N, C-alpha and C positions, 0 to 999 in steps of 0.2 A: 504494500500502498505506499508505505514512503518512498520506495522509487519511483511508483509511479506518478506520485505527487510533484516527486522532483522532478522529472524529465517534463511533467508537463508545465514546471515551474520557469523551468529553461527557457521551452518551447514559444512561452508568451515573452520574458527576456530578448528572447532574439526578434522576436518579430517586432516589437516595438522598437526595439533598439539598431535595428538593418535601415538602410538611408539607398537613397535613391545615387545612382556611379554616376554625374556630370562629366566625365572628365571625354576632353572632346576626340580624343585619340579612339576613346570608344564607340561616341556618340555618332562620325562619322569614319569609319577604318579604313574608307579610299582617302580621306584628308581633303584639306581645303586648300585649293588650285585655285587663289585670290587674283591670278595673274587674269584667268578668265570667267571674271564676276565682275561686275559693275558696282562699282561701292563708292559711288560719291554722294557726299552729302543732301548736296542741292535736288538732284535728280534720282536718287534713290534711299538713300539714310534718312531724310525729313520727312517726307511721305508715310513713310511704315511712321515712324513716331509721332505724326500728326495726325495721324487716323486711330492710332491701336493705343497709344500710350499717354498725348496730352489731349485727352479726353476727358469730359467731366465728368468729375467723381473718383477720377486717375490721377492724372499730374499735370493737370491745367493750369492758367496761372493763379498766382499765390498757392498752388498746395503745398502743404508739409509731407505728401505721402512719401516713402522711401527719400530719395535725393533730390525731393521735391518738381518744382514745377520743369516742364522740359519743353517749354515751348520757343527758344531762343537758340539757335549756336551756340552761343557762349553755355546753356544750362545744359543742353546734349553734353557736347565737347568735355566740362567738368563733370558730368556722370557718365561717364561712356563706360570705364572698367565696368559700374556698377550695371548698366545696362547691358551688356557684351555679356557677362556671366547670369543675369535673369537670364536671359533670352536664349541661353545656352542651355540650360539649366532646366528650361521650360519652365519658369517659378512663373514669369511676368509674357504676355502680360496675361491680368486675369482674365477669365472666360474664354479664352481660348489661346491654343499657342499661337506661335506665328509657322508661315511654312519652313520647311526645309532651307528656301532660296534666299528667302528674308532674314533668317537666321545667321547665313552665311554670309549676304551682304552686310550685315550690320557688323559680323567679327573680324570680316578683311581690311574692312572701313575704321573701326579700330585700332587692328591689329597695324594699319599705314599710321598710326600715329593721328587717327581724327580730324585729319584733316579737313578746313573749309573751300571745295571745291566744286 
């Protein structure tokens, strides 16, 4: 009886202590070739941020959620590493993940130094 209880308790502990693995090499086993991905801020990144992040109740003007508002280039650039981490792990945006292409666009833009291009 004690042995069964110990095994059940161990199972519960393992269940609640398991975590999501968000290592990029496991999420994208083929790697991300940024040379083939358009990752310009104005044309590619900003539209994603403005339609999926800088919306009412999330990161609109005056927001204090996470890194705060994401309505200007400077705000997005200052939060670039946090944004990348949140979208690669699929933690954000709330209410649904970005497409693989959108995630790669943001990742490549951040990896290239988050330029204003």
